[in-house]
N, CA, C and O of each residue as an XYZ file, in Angstrom:
672
protein
N     -44.336    -76.325     52.549
C     -43.176    -77.126     52.886
C     -42.036    -76.191     53.289
O     -41.668    -75.291     52.534
N     -41.501    -76.400     54.438
C     -40.448    -75.546     54.972
C     -39.091    -75.920     54.382
O     -38.818    -77.096     54.138
N     -38.248    -74.927     54.155
C     -36.908    -75.159     53.617
C     -36.080    -76.001     54.580
O     -36.212    -75.871     55.797
N     -35.227    -76.863     54.037
C     -34.393    -77.740     54.860
C     -33.074    -77.094     55.275
O     -32.482    -77.485     56.280
N     -32.615    -76.114     54.512
C     -31.322    -75.483     54.781
C     -31.564    -74.011     55.110
O     -31.939    -73.223     54.242
N     -31.341    -73.651     56.385
C     -31.639    -72.289     56.842
C     -30.467    -71.697     57.604
O     -29.640    -72.413     58.169
N     -30.419    -70.360     57.604
C     -29.493    -69.597     58.429
C     -30.326    -68.546     59.142
O     -31.018    -67.756     58.501
N     -30.260    -68.536     60.456
C     -31.038    -67.606     61.283
C     -32.521    -67.619     60.912
O     -33.179    -66.579     60.904
N     -33.033    -68.807     60.606
C     -34.448    -68.968     60.315
C     -34.867    -68.683     58.886
O     -36.050    -68.787     58.562
N     -33.919    -68.323     58.017
C     -34.264    -68.004     56.633
C     -33.645    -69.018     55.677
O     -32.505    -69.439     55.875
N     -34.392    -69.416     54.635
C     -33.857    -70.382     53.671
C     -32.621    -69.828     52.957
O     -32.568    -68.648     52.611
N     -31.644    -70.687     52.744
C     -30.368    -70.271     52.149
C     -30.478    -70.094     50.637
O     -29.925    -69.142     50.085
N     -31.183    -70.994     49.965
C     -31.230    -70.942     48.496
C     -31.668    -69.575     47.955
O     -30.985    -69.038     47.083
N     -32.777    -68.987     48.432
C     -33.156    -67.672     47.908
C     -32.130    -66.580     48.207
O     -32.009    -65.614     47.455
N     -31.392    -66.736     49.309
C     -30.358    -65.747     49.629
C     -29.220    -65.788     48.616
O     -28.603    -64.765     48.319
N     -28.948    -66.981     48.088
C     -27.792    -67.148     47.202
C     -28.093    -66.864     45.735
O     -27.181    -66.493     44.995
N     -29.323    -67.022     45.292
C     -29.605    -66.913     43.858
C     -29.470    -65.499     43.310
O     -29.179    -65.316     42.128
N     -29.680    -64.497     44.159
C     -29.654    -63.127     43.634
C     -28.279    -62.725     43.082
O     -28.189    -61.951     42.129
N     -27.216    -63.257     43.685
C     -25.876    -62.859     43.239
C     -25.533    -63.396     41.850
O     -25.135    -62.607     40.993
N     -25.668    -64.696     41.584
C     -25.351    -65.151     40.238
C     -26.275    -64.548     39.183
O     -25.829    -64.251     38.075
N     -27.543    -64.363     39.505
C     -28.454    -63.765     38.530
C     -27.982    -62.356     38.178
O     -27.873    -62.013     37.000
N     -27.703    -61.549     39.184
C     -27.268    -60.172     38.938
C     -25.932    -60.130     38.194
O     -25.750    -59.326     37.280
N     -25.009    -60.994     38.587
C     -23.689    -61.003     37.935
C     -23.777    -61.434     36.477
O     -23.110    -60.852     35.621
N     -24.585    -62.441     36.183
C     -24.697    -62.913     34.803
C     -25.430    -61.907     33.920
O     -25.041    -61.687     32.773
N     -26.479    -61.301     34.448
C     -27.183    -60.269     33.680
C     -26.246    -59.103     33.386
O     -26.201    -58.611     32.259
N     -25.503    -58.663     34.387
C     -24.561    -57.561     34.195
C     -23.472    -57.928     33.202
O     -23.072    -57.095     32.389
N     -22.986    -59.159     33.255
C     -21.959    -59.603     32.316
C     -22.460    -59.506     30.874
O     -21.737    -59.049     29.989
N     -23.680    -59.932     30.649
C     -24.233    -59.876     29.287
C     -24.391    -58.428     28.841
O     -24.077    -58.092     27.699
N     -24.870    -57.579     29.724
C     -24.987    -56.159     29.367
C     -23.618    -55.562     29.037
O     -23.477    -54.835     28.054
N     -22.616    -55.867     29.854
C     -21.261    -55.382     29.580
C     -20.754    -55.898     28.236
O     -20.153    -55.144     27.470
N     -20.992    -57.171     27.944
C     -20.531    -57.740     26.676
C     -21.234    -57.121     25.477
O     -20.618    -56.909     24.433
N     -22.518    -56.833     25.624
C     -23.243    -56.186     24.521
C     -22.669    -54.794     24.266
O     -22.425    -54.416     23.120
N     -22.456    -54.036     25.338
C     -21.892    -52.684     25.183
C     -20.487    -52.771     24.584
O     -20.142    -51.977     23.708
N     -19.674    -53.724     25.044
C     -18.328    -53.908     24.499
C     -18.387    -54.275     23.019
O     -17.589    -53.773     22.228
N     -19.308    -55.131     22.640
C     -19.408    -55.589     21.248
C     -19.799    -54.462     20.303
O     -19.363    -54.439     19.152
N     -20.617    -53.527     20.778
C     -21.034    -52.427     19.901
C     -20.093    -51.225     19.980
O     -20.420    -50.145     19.487
N     -18.927    -51.413     20.599
C     -17.910    -50.366     20.572
C     -17.672    -49.642     21.876
O     -17.037    -48.588     21.883
N     -18.158    -50.170     22.969
C     -17.951    -49.542     24.272
C     -16.522    -49.704     24.756
O     -15.683    -50.261     24.048
N     -16.242    -49.225     25.952
C     -14.891    -49.317     26.502
C     -14.433    -50.773     26.653
O     -15.216    -51.648     27.023
N     -13.174    -51.010     26.364
C     -12.631    -52.377     26.345
C     -12.587    -53.028     27.724
O     -12.597    -54.254     27.824
N     -12.539    -52.228     28.787
C     -12.481    -52.829     30.131
C     -13.763    -53.590     30.460
O     -13.766    -54.429     31.361
N     -14.856    -53.308     29.739
C     -16.111    -53.994     30.012
C     -16.027    -55.490     29.704
O     -16.671    -56.295     30.377
N     -15.249    -55.865     28.707
C     -15.091    -57.289     28.390
C     -14.420    -58.022     29.544
O     -14.818    -59.130     29.903
N     -13.414    -57.404     30.113
C     -12.724    -58.004     31.261
C     -13.659    -58.082     32.465
O     -13.692    -59.094     33.165
N     -14.418    -57.013     32.706
C     -15.370    -57.004     33.819
C     -16.443    -58.077     33.610
O     -16.831    -58.754     34.562
N     -16.916    -58.235     32.390
C     -17.918    -59.257     32.088
C     -17.371    -60.648     32.358
O     -18.059    -61.494     32.931
N     -16.134    -60.882     31.944
C     -15.494    -62.182     32.175
C     -15.461    -62.509     33.673
O     -15.779    -63.630     34.071
N     -15.082    -61.542     34.493
C     -14.998    -61.788     35.930
C     -16.382    -61.889     36.560
O     -16.563    -62.617     37.536
N     -17.355    -61.171     36.017
C     -18.733    -61.345     36.487
C     -19.212    -62.770     36.225
O     -19.865    -63.374     37.076
N     -18.892    -63.302     35.058
C     -19.267    -64.679     34.735
C     -18.554    -65.645     35.673
O     -19.157    -66.601     36.160
N     -17.276    -65.396     35.927
C     -16.510    -66.270     36.821
C     -17.164    -66.352     38.198
O     -17.417    -67.444     38.706
N     -17.432    -65.204     38.793
C     -18.028    -65.174     40.125
C     -19.485    -65.652     40.073
O     -19.957    -66.303     41.005
N     -20.194    -65.332     38.993
C     -21.569    -65.795     38.827
C     -21.669    -67.311     38.767
O     -22.609    -67.899     39.302
N     -20.693    -67.945     38.113
C     -20.681    -69.410     38.055
C     -20.438    -70.024     39.429
O     -21.090    -70.999     39.804
N     -19.509    -69.457     40.169
C     -19.247    -69.956     41.525
C     -20.502    -69.793     42.381
O     -20.909    -70.722     43.079
N     -21.106    -68.619     42.324
C     -22.333    -68.379     43.074
C     -23.473    -69.280     42.627
O     -24.263    -69.744     43.449
N     -23.558    -69.527     41.328
C     -24.596    -70.414     40.804
C     -24.441    -71.832     41.310
O     -25.428    -72.500     41.618
N     -23.210    -72.292     41.398
C     -22.973    -73.639     41.931
C     -23.343    -73.723     43.411
O     -23.910    -74.722     43.855
N     -23.023    -72.682     44.171
C     -23.410    -72.654     45.591
C     -24.934    -72.621     45.742
O     -25.495    -73.315     46.590
N     -25.598    -71.808     44.914
C     -27.060    -71.735     44.968
C     -27.686    -73.078     44.578
O     -28.682    -73.499     45.166
N     -27.095    -73.740     43.588
C     -27.605    -75.053     43.168
C     -27.466    -76.081     44.289
O     -28.365    -76.893     44.510
N     -26.350    -76.043     44.984
C     -26.149    -76.985     46.091
C     -27.185    -76.743     47.189
O     -27.744    -77.694     47.734
N     -27.440    -75.489     47.511
C     -28.447    -75.172     48.531
C     -29.842    -75.566     48.050
O     -30.644    -76.084     48.827
N     -30.131    -75.325     46.781
C     -31.430    -75.691     46.224
C     -31.660    -77.188     46.210
O     -32.799    -77.645     46.317
N     -30.584    -77.959     46.079
C     -30.713    -79.416     46.059
C     -31.293    -79.947     47.366
O     -32.024    -80.938     47.364
N     -30.971    -79.296     48.478
C     -31.529    -79.716     49.770
C     -33.055    -79.634     49.755
O     -33.738    -80.551     50.209
N     -33.581    -78.527     49.230
C     -35.029    -78.364     49.178
C     -35.642    -79.281     48.118
O     -36.717    -79.841     48.331
N     -34.971    -79.435     46.989
C     -35.469    -80.302     45.921
C     -35.664    -81.731     46.424
O     -36.689    -82.357     46.151
N     -34.695    -82.231     47.145
C     -34.765    -83.609     47.634
C     -35.882    -83.808     48.673
O     -36.337    -84.932     48.886
N     -36.315    -82.733     49.307
C     -37.357    -82.839     50.332
C     -38.771    -82.758     49.758
O     -39.735    -83.044     50.467
N     -38.911    -82.377     48.494
C     -40.246    -82.258     47.889
C     -40.774    -83.657     47.593
O     -40.072    -84.463     46.981
N     -41.990    -83.955     48.014
C     -42.546    -85.292     47.789
C     -42.676    -85.625     46.295
O     -43.060    -84.777     45.489
N     -42.353    -86.862     45.950
C     -42.462    -87.331     44.570
C     -43.930    -87.350     44.144
O     -44.832    -87.501     44.968
N     -44.141    -87.193     42.844
C     -45.492    -87.271     42.303
C     -46.300    -86.002     42.452
O     -47.482    -85.987     42.110
N     -45.697    -84.935     42.953
C     -46.415    -83.668     43.123
C     -46.070    -82.706     41.988
O     -45.041    -82.847     41.328
N     -46.943    -81.734     41.778
C     -46.640    -80.702     40.785
C     -45.381    -79.943     41.195
O     -44.576    -79.553     40.349
N     -45.221    -79.742     42.492
C     -44.042    -79.030     42.988
C     -42.761    -79.757     42.583
O     -41.780    -79.108     42.222
N     -42.750    -81.077     42.633
C     -41.552    -81.832     42.262
C     -41.263    -81.653     40.773
O     -40.109    -81.477     40.383
N     -42.306    -81.698     39.939
C     -42.114    -81.513     38.489
C     -41.580    -80.115     38.179
O     -40.655    -79.959     37.381
N     -42.165    -79.108     38.811
C     -41.711    -77.730     38.587
C     -40.281    -77.568     39.090
O     -39.459    -76.934     38.428
N     -39.979    -78.137     40.254
C     -38.633    -78.023     40.829
C     -37.586    -78.707     39.949
O     -36.477    -78.196     39.798
N     -37.928    -79.848     39.374
C     -36.978    -80.534     38.485
C     -36.744    -79.725     37.211
O     -35.622    -79.668     36.709
N     -37.795    -79.101     36.690
C     -37.644    -78.237     35.509
C     -36.796    -77.019     35.858
O     -35.930    -76.617     35.081
N     -37.045    -76.437     37.022
C     -36.272    -75.294     37.519
C     -34.790    -75.669     37.636
O     -33.914    -74.922     37.200
N     -34.528    -76.821     38.224
C     -33.143    -77.281     38.398
C     -32.485    -77.544     37.049
O     -31.337    -77.153     36.835
N     -33.194    -78.202     36.137
C     -32.635    -78.502     34.813
C     -32.315    -77.216     34.047
O     -31.283    -77.122     33.382
N     -33.202    -76.237     34.144
C     -32.962    -74.957     33.472
C     -31.724    -74.280     34.051
O     -30.912    -73.732     33.305
N     -31.576    -74.312     35.366
C     -30.406    -73.689     35.990
C     -29.112    -74.410     35.622
O     -28.074    -73.772     35.447
N     -29.169    -75.721     35.507
C     -27.986    -76.474     35.066
C     -27.628    -76.084     33.640
O     -26.450    -75.940     33.312
N     -28.639    -75.912     32.790
C     -28.386    -75.476     31.410
C     -27.724    -74.101     31.386
O     -26.797    -73.868     30.611
N     -28.201    -73.198     32.233
C     -27.609    -71.845     32.309
C     -26.145    -71.938     32.737
O     -25.276    -71.305     32.138
N     -25.880    -72.724     33.766
C     -24.507    -72.868     34.251
C     -23.617    -73.455     33.158
O     -22.490    -73.000     32.968
N     -24.112    -74.453     32.446
C     -23.310    -75.066     31.376
C     -23.053    -74.096     30.229
O     -21.944    -74.050     29.697
N     -24.066    -73.320     29.843
C     -23.872    -72.337     28.763
C     -22.836    -71.282     29.146
O     -21.928    -70.980     28.371
N     -22.982    -70.730     30.343
C     -22.028    -69.699     30.759
C     -20.646    -70.301     31.047
O     -19.635    -69.621     30.872
N     -20.592    -71.545     31.479
C     -19.294    -72.199     31.676
C     -18.591    -72.383     30.334
O     -17.374    -72.222     30.246
N     -19.339    -72.716     29.298
C     -18.751    -72.862     27.959
C     -18.199    -71.521     27.474
O     -17.098    -71.454     26.928
N     -18.968    -70.465     27.678
C     -18.495    -69.117     27.304
C     -17.241    -68.781     28.100
O     -16.282    -68.241     27.548
N     -17.242    -69.093     29.374
C     -16.095    -68.799     30.243
C     -14.844    -69.541     29.769
O     -13.762    -68.955     29.724
N     -14.979    -70.820     29.416
C     -13.826    -71.615     28.969
C     -13.253    -71.052     27.673
O     -12.035    -70.959     27.522
N     -14.120    -70.677     26.743
C     -13.637    -70.094     25.478
C     -12.869    -68.811     25.762
O     -11.806    -68.584     25.184
N     -13.389    -67.985     26.635
C     -12.736    -66.716     26.941
C     -11.461    -66.909     27.758
O     -10.514    -66.132     27.633
N     -11.439    -67.938     28.586
C     -10.254    -68.237     29.394
C      -9.048    -68.518     28.503
O      -7.939    -68.071     28.795
N      -9.261    -69.244     27.436
C      -8.163    -69.656     26.548
C      -7.917    -68.703     25.389
O      -7.026    -68.946     24.576
N      -8.681    -67.631     25.294
C      -8.539    -66.683     24.181
C      -7.483    -65.631     24.492
O      -7.113    -65.416     25.646
N      -7.008    -64.982     23.432
C      -6.045    -63.885     23.589
C      -6.698    -62.671     24.239
O      -6.039    -61.888     24.923
N      -7.997    -62.527     24.017
C      -8.736    -61.387     24.545
C      -9.924    -61.900     25.353
O     -10.463    -62.969     25.067
N     -10.324    -61.142     26.352
C     -11.491    -61.534     27.153
C     -12.799    -61.122     26.472
O     -13.880    -61.403     26.990
N     -12.709    -60.460     25.316
C     -13.904    -60.004     24.608
C     -14.740    -61.196     24.139
O     -14.204    -62.228     23.734
N     -16.055    -61.032     24.202
C     -16.950    -62.128     23.861
C     -17.210    -62.226     22.363
O     -17.114    -63.318     21.805
N     -17.529    -61.146     21.709
C     -17.881    -61.209     20.293
C     -19.307    -61.697     20.092
O     -19.977    -62.104     21.041
N     -19.757    -61.651     18.860
C     -21.149    -61.929     18.513
C     -21.678    -63.286     18.911
O     -22.740    -63.376     19.526
N     -20.952    -64.362     18.570
C     -21.456    -65.713     18.839
C     -21.563    -65.986     20.337
O     -22.550    -66.561     20.793
N     -20.558    -65.579     21.099
C     -20.610    -65.801     22.542
C     -21.698    -64.962     23.202
O     -22.353    -65.412     24.142
N     -21.884    -63.753     22.712
C     -22.965    -62.911     23.250
C     -24.311    -63.563     22.954
O     -25.207    -63.525     23.797
N     -24.468    -64.150     21.790
C     -25.720    -64.845     21.452
C     -25.973    -66.002     22.421
O     -27.102    -66.207     22.869
N     -24.926    -66.751     22.740
C     -25.062    -67.850     23.712
C     -25.455    -67.283     25.074
O     -26.300    -67.853     25.764
N     -24.846    -66.167     25.460
C     -25.175    -65.539     26.741
C     -26.640    -65.092     26.778
O     -27.311    -65.254     27.797
N     -27.130    -64.537     25.685
C     -28.523    -64.086     25.635
C     -29.475    -65.278     25.764
O     -30.493    -65.186     26.450
N     -29.150    -66.383     25.113
C     -29.950    -67.605     25.270
C     -29.919    -68.051     26.735
O     -30.948    -68.429     27.296
N     -28.733    -68.004     27.346
C     -28.598    -68.357     28.759
C     -29.474    -67.480     29.643
O     -30.105    -67.970     30.580
N     -29.513    -66.170     29.341
C     -30.354    -65.261     30.131
C     -31.835    -65.551     29.933
O     -32.618    -65.442     30.876
N     -32.225    -65.917     28.725
C     -33.629    -66.260     28.481
C     -34.026    -67.480     29.319
O     -35.093    -67.502     29.932
N     -33.170    -68.475     29.337
C     -33.436    -69.671     30.152
C     -33.450    -69.307     31.631
O     -34.274    -69.813     32.393
N     -32.536    -68.428     32.035
C     -32.483    -67.979     33.423
C     -33.774    -67.264     33.824
O     -34.258    -67.441     34.942
N     -34.326    -66.468     32.929
C     -35.591    -65.798     33.198
C     -36.730    -66.788     33.409
O     -37.549    -66.623     34.313
N     -36.775    -67.817     32.567
C     -37.793    -68.860     32.714
C     -37.601    -69.579     34.048
O     -38.567    -69.844     34.764
N     -36.362    -69.889     34.370
C     -36.070    -70.582     35.618
C     -36.431    -69.735     36.833
O     -36.934    -70.256     37.829
N     -36.178    -68.446     36.754
C     -36.541    -67.552     37.863
C     -38.051    -67.531     38.049
O     -38.540    -67.526     39.179
N     -38.792    -67.521     36.946
C     -40.249    -67.575     37.043
C     -40.683    -68.883     37.704
O     -41.578    -68.884     38.550
N     -40.053    -69.994     37.322
C     -40.371    -71.290     37.933
C     -40.058    -71.281     39.429
O     -40.812    -71.847     40.221
N     -38.951    -70.643     39.822
C     -38.621    -70.520     41.240
C     -39.687    -69.737     41.983
O     -40.060    -70.100     43.099
N     -40.179    -68.668     41.378
C     -41.269    -67.903     41.968
C     -42.534    -68.735     42.083
O     -43.254    -68.646     43.077
N     -42.800    -69.532     41.081
C     -43.954    -70.443     41.115
C     -43.836    -71.410     42.288
O     -44.815    -71.683     42.983
N     -42.633    -71.920     42.497
C     -42.413    -72.860     43.607
C     -42.708    -72.213     44.960
O     -43.360    -72.817     45.812
N     -42.235    -71.004     45.151
C     -42.390    -70.348     46.451
C     -43.777    -69.723     46.588
O     -44.495    -70.010     47.545
N     -44.153    -68.874     45.639
C     -45.379    -68.086     45.781
C     -46.650    -68.903     45.561
O     -47.665    -68.658     46.212
N     -46.599    -69.855     44.664
C     -47.802    -70.594     44.315
C     -47.895    -71.935     45.043
O     -48.964    -72.349     45.491
N     -46.730    -72.606     45.148
C     -46.728    -73.957     45.697
C     -46.223    -74.034     47.132
O     -46.291    -75.092     47.758
N     -45.717    -72.922     47.656
C     -45.321    -72.864     49.065
C     -44.059    -73.631     49.408
O     -43.837    -73.961     50.573
N     -43.236    -73.920     48.424
C     -41.986    -74.630     48.702
C     -41.013    -73.665     49.363
O     -40.804    -72.553     48.879
N     -40.423    -74.093     50.460
C     -39.459    -73.264     51.178
C     -40.092    -72.267     52.126
O     -39.388    -71.480     52.758
N     -41.413    -72.290     52.236
C     -42.120    -71.334     53.089
C     -42.292    -71.941     54.479
O     -42.685    -73.099     54.619
N     -41.999    -71.157     55.486
C     -42.134    -71.598     56.871
C     -43.583    -71.979     57.162
O     -44.501    -71.264     56.762
N     -43.794    -73.080     57.842
C     -45.160    -73.554     58.103
C     -45.939    -72.594     58.998
O     -47.169    -72.636     59.014
N     -45.252    -71.732     59.742
C     -45.926    -70.761     60.599
C     -45.995    -69.376     59.957
O     -46.267    -68.388     60.639
N     -45.752    -69.304     58.658
C     -45.749    -68.011     57.968
C     -47.120    -67.356     58.047
O     -48.148    -68.033     58.073
N     -47.118    -66.059     58.084
C     -48.361    -65.297     58.119
C     -48.044    -63.831     58.302
O     -46.903    -63.459     58.574
N     -49.049    -63.011     58.152
C     -48.834    -61.566     58.242
C     -48.411    -61.114     59.627
O     -47.780    -60.066     59.767
N     -48.743    -61.874     60.643
C     -48.362    -61.516     62.000
C     -47.452    -62.565     62.633
O     -47.436    -62.708     63.856
N     -46.697    -63.297     61.822
C     -45.797    -64.331     62.341
C     -44.703    -63.685     63.180
O     -44.263    -62.577     62.875
N     -44.260    -64.368     64.233
C     -43.174    -63.827     65.048
C     -41.853    -63.850     64.277
O     -41.731    -64.525     63.255
N     -40.891    -63.121     64.769
C     -39.572    -63.058     64.152
C     -38.940    -64.439     64.071
O     -39.114    -65.259     64.973
N     -38.212    -64.696     63.002
C     -37.519    -65.971     62.855
C     -36.348    -66.092     63.821
O     -35.809    -67.183     64.007
N     -35.950    -64.983     64.438
C     -34.855    -65.006     65.398
C     -35.316    -65.416     66.793
O     -34.491    -65.679     67.668
N     -36.626    -65.472     67.002
C     -37.174    -65.869     68.301
C     -37.827    -67.227     68.164
O     -38.686    -67.409     67.301
N     -37.448    -68.172     68.981
C     -38.084    -69.490     68.927
C     -39.573    -69.387     69.255
O     -39.994    -68.495     69.991
N     -40.358    -70.301     68.708
C     -41.809    -70.282     68.916
C     -42.170    -70.422     70.387
O     -43.247    -69.994     70.802
N     -41.287    -71.012     71.177
C     -41.568    -71.221     72.598
C     -41.146    -70.038     73.461
O     -41.319    -70.078     74.679
N     -40.597    -68.986     72.855
C     -40.126    -67.829     73.624
C     -41.305    -67.109     74.277
O     -42.426    -67.135     73.770
N     -41.032    -66.480     75.389
C     -42.046    -65.708     76.098
C     -42.400    -64.493     75.250
O     -41.514    -63.751     74.827
N     -43.690    -64.285     75.000
C     -44.085    -63.136     74.183
C     -43.745    -61.819     74.864
O     -43.804    -61.706     76.089
N     -43.390    -60.832     74.061
C     -43.134    -59.489     74.569
C     -44.424    -58.668     74.477
O     -45.344    -59.018     73.739
N     -44.472    -57.596     75.221
C     -45.657    -56.725     75.184
C     -45.832    -56.224     73.759
O     -44.889    -55.725     73.145
N     -47.047    -56.362     73.239
C     -47.335    -55.909     71.895
C     -47.229    -57.008     70.845
O     -47.678    -56.809     69.717
N     -46.639    -58.182     71.183
C     -46.570    -59.293     70.238
C     -47.973    -59.829     69.987
O     -48.755    -60.012     70.919
N     -48.274    -60.072     68.747
C     -49.563    -60.644     68.364
C     -49.382    -62.146     68.213
O     -48.468    -62.589     67.517
N     -50.218    -62.919     68.838
C     -50.135    -64.390     68.732
C     -51.391    -64.941     68.157
O     -51.514    -66.154     67.990
């Protein structure tokens, strides 16, 4: 099943997910180091990583919704995609709760309880990432119908005149 939302022939959702994942993982690492006595600027950096990670996560979720809605009902792909989406919503809600607590606090430091919530969020994120891989690699969701080892460039329309050396 081909992705519904593309830029220059490539699905948008996979392009967007890497940023929130990286930002949230880095935020948790910074918070852990800060909690065990690391430099205090790490708490502030973690807070801003969560802020930008949440924005990116919402954008990735919106792009993913386009593909989710296109998956036929009653398929394993639809069940996996709904679980993937639910897990990502849980991650966003957990990190949003941490963000709100830190927004209203005197310090941007997370402390033990918030770090524990972040670690749970990362565990769910890991499961969700695996489910996303299952959708693409195993179930072919978001994969171009003409995909293959010798597929032409996504920047060239299928009707374009072949160049010397192009394999068809």
